[in-house]
PDB file of N, CA, C and O in Angstrom:
ATOM      1  N   MET A   1      16.375   3.463  16.038  1.00  0.00           N
ATOM      2  CA  MET A   1      15.809   2.832  14.861  1.00  0.00           C
ATOM      3  C   MET A   1      16.736   1.725  14.383  1.00  0.00           C
ATOM      4  O   MET A   1      17.957   1.880  14.372  1.00  0.00           O
ATOM      5  N   MET A   2      16.151   0.628  13.995  1.00  0.00           N
ATOM      6  CA  MET A   2      16.914  -0.524  13.534  1.00  0.00           C
ATOM      7  C   MET A   2      17.227  -0.373  12.046  1.00  0.00           C
ATOM      8  O   MET A   2      16.376   0.046  11.261  1.00  0.00           O
ATOM      9  N   THR A   3      18.438  -0.715  11.674  1.00  0.00           N
ATOM     10  CA  THR A   3      18.821  -0.636  10.268  1.00  0.00           C
ATOM     11  C   THR A   3      18.151  -1.765   9.488  1.00  0.00           C
ATOM     12  O   THR A   3      17.816  -2.799  10.067  1.00  0.00           O
ATOM     13  N   PRO A   4      17.952  -1.580   8.189  1.00  0.00           N
ATOM     14  CA  PRO A   4      17.370  -2.658   7.374  1.00  0.00           C
ATOM     15  C   PRO A   4      18.190  -3.948   7.417  1.00  0.00           C
ATOM     16  O   PRO A   4      17.625  -5.041   7.379  1.00  0.00           O
ATOM     17  N   GLU A   5      19.502  -3.830   7.495  1.00  0.00           N
ATOM     18  CA  GLU A   5      20.352  -5.017   7.541  1.00  0.00           C
ATOM     19  C   GLU A   5      20.120  -5.815   8.819  1.00  0.00           C
ATOM     20  O   GLU A   5      20.044  -7.043   8.784  1.00  0.00           O
ATOM     21  N   ILE A   6      20.008  -5.116   9.949  1.00  0.00           N
ATOM     22  CA  ILE A   6      19.762  -5.800  11.221  1.00  0.00           C
ATOM     23  C   ILE A   6      18.364  -6.412  11.223  1.00  0.00           C
ATOM     24  O   ILE A   6      18.176  -7.536  11.686  1.00  0.00           O
ATOM     25  N   ALA A   7      17.385  -5.673  10.704  1.00  0.00           N
ATOM     26  CA  ALA A   7      16.016  -6.194  10.632  1.00  0.00           C
ATOM     27  C   ALA A   7      15.974  -7.464   9.789  1.00  0.00           C
ATOM     28  O   ALA A   7      15.324  -8.437  10.170  1.00  0.00           O
ATOM     29  N   ASP A   8      16.655  -7.464   8.656  1.00  0.00           N
ATOM     30  CA  ASP A   8      16.696  -8.654   7.798  1.00  0.00           C
ATOM     31  C   ASP A   8      17.343  -9.833   8.514  1.00  0.00           C
ATOM     32  O   ASP A   8      16.846 -10.956   8.432  1.00  0.00           O
ATOM     33  N   ARG A   9      18.445  -9.587   9.214  1.00  0.00           N
ATOM     34  CA  ARG A   9      19.125 -10.666   9.935  1.00  0.00           C
ATOM     35  C   ARG A   9      18.245 -11.212  11.053  1.00  0.00           C
ATOM     36  O   ARG A   9      18.185 -12.423  11.265  1.00  0.00           O
ATOM     37  N   LEU A  10      17.565 -10.321  11.767  1.00  0.00           N
ATOM     38  CA  LEU A  10      16.674 -10.750  12.843  1.00  0.00           C
ATOM     39  C   LEU A  10      15.542 -11.613  12.300  1.00  0.00           C
ATOM     40  O   LEU A  10      15.250 -12.680  12.841  1.00  0.00           O
ATOM     41  N   LEU A  11      14.905 -11.146  11.226  1.00  0.00           N
ATOM     42  CA  LEU A  11      13.803 -11.913  10.658  1.00  0.00           C
ATOM     43  C   LEU A  11      14.272 -13.252  10.098  1.00  0.00           C
ATOM     44  O   LEU A  11      13.578 -14.258  10.244  1.00  0.00           O
ATOM     45  N   GLU A  12      15.417 -13.276   9.471  1.00  0.00           N
ATOM     46  CA  GLU A  12      15.935 -14.539   8.950  1.00  0.00           C
ATOM     47  C   GLU A  12      16.291 -15.500  10.075  1.00  0.00           C
ATOM     48  O   GLU A  12      16.167 -16.713   9.911  1.00  0.00           O
ATOM     49  N   SER A  13      16.731 -14.976  11.215  1.00  0.00           N
ATOM     50  CA  SER A  13      17.030 -15.866  12.342  1.00  0.00           C
ATOM     51  C   SER A  13      15.748 -16.432  12.949  1.00  0.00           C
ATOM     52  O   SER A  13      15.770 -17.508  13.545  1.00  0.00           O
ATOM     53  N   LEU A  14      14.635 -15.719  12.805  1.00  0.00           N
ATOM     54  CA  LEU A  14      13.355 -16.197  13.324  1.00  0.00           C
ATOM     55  C   LEU A  14      12.654 -17.162  12.365  1.00  0.00           C
ATOM     56  O   LEU A  14      11.740 -17.880  12.770  1.00  0.00           O
ATOM     57  N   ARG A  15      13.067 -17.183  11.124  1.00  0.00           N
ATOM     58  CA  ARG A  15      12.411 -18.033  10.119  1.00  0.00           C
ATOM     59  C   ARG A  15      12.335 -19.507  10.545  1.00  0.00           C
ATOM     60  O   ARG A  15      11.252 -20.088  10.469  1.00  0.00           O
ATOM     61  N   PRO A  16      13.438 -20.141  10.992  1.00  0.00           N
ATOM     62  CA  PRO A  16      13.325 -21.557  11.377  1.00  0.00           C
ATOM     63  C   PRO A  16      12.388 -21.772  12.571  1.00  0.00           C
ATOM     64  O   PRO A  16      11.675 -22.774  12.632  1.00  0.00           O
ATOM     65  N   THR A  17      12.393 -20.847  13.501  1.00  0.00           N
ATOM     66  CA  THR A  17      11.502 -20.953  14.660  1.00  0.00           C
ATOM     67  C   THR A  17      10.054 -20.861  14.225  1.00  0.00           C
ATOM     68  O   THR A  17       9.226 -21.667  14.649  1.00  0.00           O
ATOM     69  N   ARG A  18       9.739 -19.888  13.384  1.00  0.00           N
ATOM     70  CA  ARG A  18       8.368 -19.732  12.904  1.00  0.00           C
ATOM     71  C   ARG A  18       7.940 -20.963  12.107  1.00  0.00           C
ATOM     72  O   ARG A  18       6.808 -21.431  12.225  1.00  0.00           O
ATOM     73  N   HIS A  19       8.848 -21.468  11.309  1.00  0.00           N
ATOM     74  CA  HIS A  19       8.562 -22.655  10.511  1.00  0.00           C
ATOM     75  C   HIS A  19       8.194 -23.840  11.430  1.00  0.00           C
ATOM     76  O   HIS A  19       7.188 -24.513  11.205  1.00  0.00           O
ATOM     77  N   LEU A  20       9.003 -24.080  12.446  1.00  0.00           N
ATOM     78  CA  LEU A  20       8.731 -25.173  13.377  1.00  0.00           C
ATOM     79  C   LEU A  20       7.416 -24.950  14.111  1.00  0.00           C
ATOM     80  O   LEU A  20       6.647 -25.892  14.300  1.00  0.00           O
ATOM     81  N   LEU A  21       7.151 -23.725  14.523  1.00  0.00           N
ATOM     82  CA  LEU A  21       5.893 -23.423  15.208  1.00  0.00           C
ATOM     83  C   LEU A  21       4.692 -23.707  14.319  1.00  0.00           C
ATOM     84  O   LEU A  21       3.728 -24.334  14.757  1.00  0.00           O
ATOM     85  N   THR A  22       4.743 -23.252  13.078  1.00  0.00           N
ATOM     86  CA  THR A  22       3.594 -23.464  12.193  1.00  0.00           C
ATOM     87  C   THR A  22       3.411 -24.947  11.878  1.00  0.00           C
ATOM     88  O   THR A  22       2.280 -25.415  11.754  1.00  0.00           O
ATOM     89  N   ARG A  23       4.503 -25.687  11.748  1.00  0.00           N
ATOM     90  CA  ARG A  23       4.386 -27.120  11.472  1.00  0.00           C
ATOM     91  C   ARG A  23       3.820 -27.858  12.675  1.00  0.00           C
ATOM     92  O   ARG A  23       3.093 -28.837  12.509  1.00  0.00           O
ATOM     93  N   SER A  24       4.135 -27.413  13.865  1.00  0.00           N
ATOM     94  CA  SER A  24       3.631 -28.093  15.062  1.00  0.00           C
ATOM     95  C   SER A  24       2.123 -27.907  15.213  1.00  0.00           C
ATOM     96  O   SER A  24       1.465 -28.739  15.838  1.00  0.00           O
ATOM     97  N   LEU A  25       1.567 -26.842  14.658  1.00  0.00           N
ATOM     98  CA  LEU A  25       0.124 -26.621  14.744  1.00  0.00           C
ATOM     99  C   LEU A  25      -0.659 -27.749  14.081  1.00  0.00           C
ATOM    100  O   LEU A  25      -1.783 -28.043  14.489  1.00  0.00           O
ATOM    101  N   ALA A  26      -0.089 -28.372  13.084  1.00  0.00           N
ATOM    102  CA  ALA A  26      -0.776 -29.461  12.377  1.00  0.00           C
ATOM    103  C   ALA A  26      -0.865 -30.730  13.224  1.00  0.00           C
ATOM    104  O   ALA A  26      -1.659 -31.624  12.931  1.00  0.00           O
ATOM    105  N   ASP A  27      -0.052 -30.800  14.268  1.00  0.00           N
ATOM    106  CA  ASP A  27       0.021 -32.028  15.064  1.00  0.00           C
ATOM    107  C   ASP A  27      -0.686 -31.942  16.409  1.00  0.00           C
ATOM    108  O   ASP A  27      -0.657 -32.905  17.175  1.00  0.00           O
ATOM    109  N   ILE A  28      -1.316 -30.823  16.714  1.00  0.00           N
ATOM    110  CA  ILE A  28      -1.999 -30.700  18.000  1.00  0.00           C
ATOM    111  C   ILE A  28      -3.441 -30.261  17.774  1.00  0.00           C
ATOM    112  O   ILE A  28      -3.779 -29.725  16.718  1.00  0.00           O
ATOM    113  N   SER A  29      -4.267 -30.489  18.754  1.00  0.00           N
ATOM    114  CA  SER A  29      -5.694 -30.181  18.637  1.00  0.00           C
ATOM    115  C   SER A  29      -5.938 -28.681  18.601  1.00  0.00           C
ATOM    116  O   SER A  29      -5.399 -27.926  19.410  1.00  0.00           O
ATOM    117  N   ILE A  30      -6.755 -28.271  17.657  1.00  0.00           N
ATOM    118  CA  ILE A  30      -7.123 -26.863  17.535  1.00  0.00           C
ATOM    119  C   ILE A  30      -7.850 -26.433  18.795  1.00  0.00           C
ATOM    120  O   ILE A  30      -8.736 -27.133  19.288  1.00  0.00           O
ATOM    121  N   GLY A  31      -7.469 -25.284  19.306  1.00  0.00           N
ATOM    122  CA  GLY A  31      -8.147 -24.708  20.451  1.00  0.00           C
ATOM    123  C   GLY A  31      -7.565 -25.079  21.797  1.00  0.00           C
ATOM    124  O   GLY A  31      -7.911 -24.461  22.804  1.00  0.00           O
ATOM    125  N   CYS A  32      -6.683 -26.079  21.845  1.00  0.00           N
ATOM    126  CA  CYS A  32      -6.080 -26.425  23.129  1.00  0.00           C
ATOM    127  C   CYS A  32      -5.114 -25.312  23.534  1.00  0.00           C
ATOM    128  O   CYS A  32      -4.696 -24.525  22.684  1.00  0.00           O
ATOM    129  N   PRO A  33      -4.751 -25.232  24.817  1.00  0.00           N
ATOM    130  CA  PRO A  33      -3.857 -24.149  25.259  1.00  0.00           C
ATOM    131  C   PRO A  33      -2.547 -24.073  24.474  1.00  0.00           C
ATOM    132  O   PRO A  33      -2.062 -22.983  24.169  1.00  0.00           O
ATOM    133  N   GLU A  34      -1.983 -25.226  24.153  1.00  0.00           N
ATOM    134  CA  GLU A  34      -0.729 -25.228  23.397  1.00  0.00           C
ATOM    135  C   GLU A  34      -0.924 -24.637  22.005  1.00  0.00           C
ATOM    136  O   GLU A  34      -0.101 -23.853  21.533  1.00  0.00           O
ATOM    137  N   TYR A  35      -2.012 -25.019  21.358  1.00  0.00           N
ATOM    138  CA  TYR A  35      -2.313 -24.502  20.022  1.00  0.00           C
ATOM    139  C   TYR A  35      -2.450 -22.978  20.062  1.00  0.00           C
ATOM    140  O   TYR A  35      -1.868 -22.269  19.241  1.00  0.00           O
ATOM    141  N   ARG A  36      -3.218 -22.496  21.016  1.00  0.00           N
ATOM    142  CA  ARG A  36      -3.447 -21.047  21.106  1.00  0.00           C
ATOM    143  C   ARG A  36      -2.144 -20.292  21.349  1.00  0.00           C
ATOM    144  O   ARG A  36      -1.920 -19.238  20.753  1.00  0.00           O
ATOM    145  N   GLN A  37      -1.289 -20.817  22.212  1.00  0.00           N
ATOM    146  CA  GLN A  37      -0.033 -20.129  22.507  1.00  0.00           C
ATOM    147  C   GLN A  37       0.915 -20.152  21.312  1.00  0.00           C
ATOM    148  O   GLN A  37       1.552 -19.145  21.000  1.00  0.00           O
ATOM    149  N   ILE A  38       1.008 -21.295  20.646  1.00  0.00           N
ATOM    150  CA  ILE A  38       1.874 -21.384  19.465  1.00  0.00           C
ATOM    151  C   ILE A  38       1.363 -20.452  18.372  1.00  0.00           C
ATOM    152  O   ILE A  38       2.148 -19.758  17.725  1.00  0.00           O
ATOM    153  N   ASP A  39       0.049 -20.438  18.168  1.00  0.00           N
ATOM    154  CA  ASP A  39      -0.536 -19.547  17.173  1.00  0.00           C
ATOM    155  C   ASP A  39      -0.232 -18.086  17.511  1.00  0.00           C
ATOM    156  O   ASP A  39       0.064 -17.288  16.621  1.00  0.00           O
ATOM    157  N   ARG A  40      -0.305 -17.747  18.775  1.00  0.00           N
ATOM    158  CA  ARG A  40       0.010 -16.372  19.188  1.00  0.00           C
ATOM    159  C   ARG A  40       1.476 -16.039  18.915  1.00  0.00           C
ATOM    160  O   ARG A  40       1.790 -14.925  18.494  1.00  0.00           O
ATOM    161  N   MET A  41       2.367 -16.990  19.150  1.00  0.00           N
ATOM    162  CA  MET A  41       3.787 -16.749  18.874  1.00  0.00           C
ATOM    163  C   MET A  41       4.012 -16.481  17.387  1.00  0.00           C
ATOM    164  O   MET A  41       4.776 -15.589  17.021  1.00  0.00           O
ATOM    165  N   VAL A  42       3.348 -17.251  16.540  1.00  0.00           N
ATOM    166  CA  VAL A  42       3.454 -17.034  15.089  1.00  0.00           C
ATOM    167  C   VAL A  42       2.941 -15.633  14.747  1.00  0.00           C
ATOM    168  O   VAL A  42       3.561 -14.920  13.958  1.00  0.00           O
ATOM    169  N   GLN A  43       1.822 -15.243  15.334  1.00  0.00           N
ATOM    170  CA  GLN A  43       1.270 -13.911  15.085  1.00  0.00           C
ATOM    171  C   GLN A  43       2.222 -12.818  15.556  1.00  0.00           C
ATOM    172  O   GLN A  43       2.349 -11.782  14.902  1.00  0.00           O
ATOM    173  N   GLU A  44       2.890 -13.039  16.683  1.00  0.00           N
ATOM    174  CA  GLU A  44       3.850 -12.050  17.195  1.00  0.00           C
ATOM    175  C   GLU A  44       5.047 -11.910  16.257  1.00  0.00           C
ATOM    176  O   GLU A  44       5.525 -10.800  16.022  1.00  0.00           O
ATOM    177  N   ILE A  45       5.529 -13.021  15.725  1.00  0.00           N
ATOM    178  CA  ILE A  45       6.644 -12.965  14.774  1.00  0.00           C
ATOM    179  C   ILE A  45       6.211 -12.216  13.517  1.00  0.00           C
ATOM    180  O   ILE A  45       6.967 -11.398  12.993  1.00  0.00           O
ATOM    181  N   ASP A  46       4.997 -12.491  13.029  1.00  0.00           N
ATOM    182  CA  ASP A  46       4.484 -11.770  11.860  1.00  0.00           C
ATOM    183  C   ASP A  46       4.313 -10.283  12.169  1.00  0.00           C
ATOM    184  O   ASP A  46       4.584  -9.432  11.321  1.00  0.00           O
ATOM    185  N   GLY A  47       3.864  -9.978  13.384  1.00  0.00           N
ATOM    186  CA  GLY A  47       3.728  -8.580  13.788  1.00  0.00           C
ATOM    187  C   GLY A  47       5.071  -7.874  13.838  1.00  0.00           C
ATOM    188  O   GLY A  47       5.170  -6.698  13.489  1.00  0.00           O
ATOM    189  N   LEU A  48       6.100  -8.583  14.268  1.00  0.00           N
ATOM    190  CA  LEU A  48       7.441  -8.003  14.280  1.00  0.00           C
ATOM    191  C   LEU A  48       7.904  -7.710  12.860  1.00  0.00           C
ATOM    192  O   LEU A  48       8.524  -6.677  12.605  1.00  0.00           O
ATOM    193  N   ALA A  49       7.605  -8.617  11.938  1.00  0.00           N
ATOM    194  CA  ALA A  49       7.964  -8.375  10.531  1.00  0.00           C
ATOM    195  C   ALA A  49       7.267  -7.120  10.022  1.00  0.00           C
ATOM    196  O   ALA A  49       7.871  -6.315   9.313  1.00  0.00           O
ATOM    197  N   LYS A  50       6.003  -6.954  10.380  1.00  0.00           N
ATOM    198  CA  LYS A  50       5.282  -5.751   9.947  1.00  0.00           C
ATOM    199  C   LYS A  50       5.921  -4.497  10.531  1.00  0.00           C
ATOM    200  O   LYS A  50       6.075  -3.492   9.837  1.00  0.00           O
ATOM    201  N   LEU A  51       6.289  -4.559  11.799  1.00  0.00           N
ATOM    202  CA  LEU A  51       6.911  -3.412  12.449  1.00  0.00           C
ATOM    203  C   LEU A  51       8.267  -3.074  11.834  1.00  0.00           C
ATOM    204  O   LEU A  51       8.585  -1.907  11.605  1.00  0.00           O
ATOM    205  N   LEU A  52       9.056  -4.106  11.570  1.00  0.00           N
ATOM    206  CA  LEU A  52      10.419  -3.880  11.094  1.00  0.00           C
ATOM    207  C   LEU A  52      10.505  -3.533   9.614  1.00  0.00           C
ATOM    208  O   LEU A  52      11.281  -2.662   9.219  1.00  0.00           O
ATOM    209  N   ILE A  53       9.699  -4.221   8.791  1.00  0.00           N
ATOM    210  CA  ILE A  53       9.839  -4.012   7.342  1.00  0.00           C
ATOM    211  C   ILE A  53       8.528  -3.641   6.665  1.00  0.00           C
ATOM    212  O   ILE A  53       8.472  -3.487   5.445  1.00  0.00           O
ATOM    213  N   GLY A  54       7.468  -3.498   7.467  1.00  0.00           N
ATOM    214  CA  GLY A  54       6.183  -3.091   6.903  1.00  0.00           C
ATOM    215  C   GLY A  54       5.452  -4.186   6.165  1.00  0.00           C
ATOM    216  O   GLY A  54       4.555  -3.907   5.370  1.00  0.00           O
ATOM    217  N   ASP A  55       5.824  -5.443   6.418  1.00  0.00           N
ATOM    218  CA  ASP A  55       5.213  -6.558   5.681  1.00  0.00           C
ATOM    219  C   ASP A  55       4.973  -7.731   6.619  1.00  0.00           C
ATOM    220  O   ASP A  55       5.887  -8.505   6.902  1.00  0.00           O
ATOM    221  N   GLU A  56       3.734  -7.861   7.101  1.00  0.00           N
ATOM    222  CA  GLU A  56       3.436  -8.970   8.005  1.00  0.00           C
ATOM    223  C   GLU A  56       3.302 -10.300   7.263  1.00  0.00           C
ATOM    224  O   GLU A  56       3.204 -11.353   7.894  1.00  0.00           O
ATOM    225  N   THR A  57       3.297 -10.259   5.938  1.00  0.00           N
ATOM    226  CA  THR A  57       3.235 -11.487   5.148  1.00  0.00           C
ATOM    227  C   THR A  57       4.620 -11.936   4.686  1.00  0.00           C
ATOM    228  O   THR A  57       4.735 -12.828   3.846  1.00  0.00           O
ATOM    229  N   HIS A  58       5.648 -11.334   5.220  1.00  0.00           N
ATOM    230  CA  HIS A  58       7.031 -11.633   4.839  1.00  0.00           C
ATOM    231  C   HIS A  58       7.321 -13.135   4.812  1.00  0.00           C
ATOM    232  O   HIS A  58       7.946 -13.629   3.874  1.00  0.00           O
ATOM    233  N   PHE A  59       6.873 -13.853   5.828  1.00  0.00           N
ATOM    234  CA  PHE A  59       7.180 -15.283   5.929  1.00  0.00           C
ATOM    235  C   PHE A  59       6.259 -16.136   5.075  1.00  0.00           C
ATOM    236  O   PHE A  59       6.621 -17.263   4.735  1.00  0.00           O
ATOM    237  N   TYR A  60       5.090 -15.643   4.718  1.00  0.00           N
ATOM    238  CA  TYR A  60       4.138 -16.425   3.931  1.00  0.00           C
ATOM    239  C   TYR A  60       4.695 -16.787   2.563  1.00  0.00           C
ATOM    240  O   TYR A  60       4.407 -17.861   2.035  1.00  0.00           O
ATOM    241  N   ARG A  61       5.472 -15.913   2.003  1.00  0.00           N
ATOM    242  CA  ARG A  61       6.012 -16.158   0.670  1.00  0.00           C
ATOM    243  C   ARG A  61       7.020 -17.297   0.666  1.00  0.00           C
ATOM    244  O   ARG A  61       7.243 -17.930  -0.366  1.00  0.00           O
ATOM    245  N   MET A  62       7.627 -17.557   1.814  1.00  0.00           N
ATOM    246  CA  MET A  62       8.703 -18.536   1.876  1.00  0.00           C
ATOM    247  C   MET A  62       8.260 -19.875   2.462  1.00  0.00           C
ATOM    248  O   MET A  62       8.852 -20.907   2.146  1.00  0.00           O
ATOM    249  N   ASP A  63       7.235 -19.876   3.306  1.00  0.00           N
ATOM    250  CA  ASP A  63       6.808 -21.100   3.976  1.00  0.00           C
ATOM    251  C   ASP A  63       5.601 -21.698   3.283  1.00  0.00           C
ATOM    252  O   ASP A  63       4.595 -21.013   3.102  1.00  0.00           O
ATOM    253  N   PRO A  64       5.680 -22.968   2.890  1.00  0.00           N
ATOM    254  CA  PRO A  64       4.486 -23.622   2.342  1.00  0.00           C
ATOM    255  C   PRO A  64       3.454 -23.795   3.445  1.00  0.00           C
ATOM    256  O   PRO A  64       3.831 -23.843   4.616  1.00  0.00           O
ATOM    257  N   PRO A  65       2.165 -23.889   3.123  1.00  0.00           N
ATOM    258  CA  PRO A  65       1.148 -24.037   4.150  1.00  0.00           C
ATOM    259  C   PRO A  65       1.300 -25.342   4.917  1.00  0.00           C
ATOM    260  O   PRO A  65       1.724 -26.359   4.369  1.00  0.00           O
ATOM    261  N   ALA A  66       0.943 -25.292   6.204  1.00  0.00           N
ATOM    262  CA  ALA A  66       1.007 -26.485   7.051  1.00  0.00           C
ATOM    263  C   ALA A  66      -0.145 -27.408   6.685  1.00  0.00           C
ATOM    264  O   ALA A  66      -1.234 -26.947   6.344  1.00  0.00           O
ATOM    265  N   SER A  67       0.096 -28.701   6.755  1.00  0.00           N
ATOM    266  CA  SER A  67      -0.985 -29.649   6.495  1.00  0.00           C
ATOM    267  C   SER A  67      -1.838 -29.775   7.743  1.00  0.00           C
ATOM    268  O   SER A  67      -1.355 -29.590   8.860  1.00  0.00           O
ATOM    269  N   GLY A  68      -3.107 -30.090   7.546  1.00  0.00           N
ATOM    270  CA  GLY A  68      -4.021 -30.213   8.668  1.00  0.00           C
ATOM    271  C   GLY A  68      -3.859 -31.535   9.389  1.00  0.00           C
ATOM    272  O   GLY A  68      -3.230 -32.468   8.888  1.00  0.00           O
ATOM    273  N   ASN A  69      -4.448 -31.594  10.592  1.00  0.00           N
ATOM    274  CA  ASN A  69      -4.366 -32.813  11.384  1.00  0.00           C
ATOM    275  C   ASN A  69      -5.703 -33.547  11.408  1.00  0.00           C
ATOM    276  O   ASN A  69      -5.870 -34.500  12.169  1.00  0.00           O
ATOM    277  N   GLY A  70      -6.653 -33.115  10.589  1.00  0.00           N
ATOM    278  CA  GLY A  70      -7.933 -33.772  10.537  1.00  0.00           C
ATOM    279  C   GLY A  70      -8.953 -33.213  11.516  1.00  0.00           C
ATOM    280  O   GLY A  70     -10.133 -33.555  11.440  1.00  0.00           O
ATOM    281  N   ASP A  71      -8.507 -32.340  12.453  1.00  0.00           N
ATOM    282  CA  ASP A  71      -9.404 -31.751  13.441  1.00  0.00           C
ATOM    283  C   ASP A  71     -10.099 -30.517  12.908  1.00  0.00           C
ATOM    284  O   ASP A  71     -10.990 -29.978  13.564  1.00  0.00           O
ATOM    285  N   ARG A  72      -9.709 -30.060  11.729  1.00  0.00           N
ATOM    286  CA  ARG A  72     -10.216 -28.774  11.213  1.00  0.00           C
ATOM    287  C   ARG A  72     -11.499 -28.936  10.504  1.00  0.00           C
ATOM    288  O   ARG A  72     -12.059 -27.957  10.011  1.00  0.00           O
TER     289      ARG A  72
END
């Protein structure tokens, strides 16, 4: 079992990666292979947060929403 301190450090280390991934979604076409894979990575990071701390919305509170690219 992972300690809360390690879980917090792991999630905080993933924060910049998740941030960059979500921002990149605004710059690529919805539904393309890259979009789907990046979206899945974001979902996996959120799933890890749920597993580790019971809160899959952990990153939502800290990251402002990504702006759209006009394709939506």
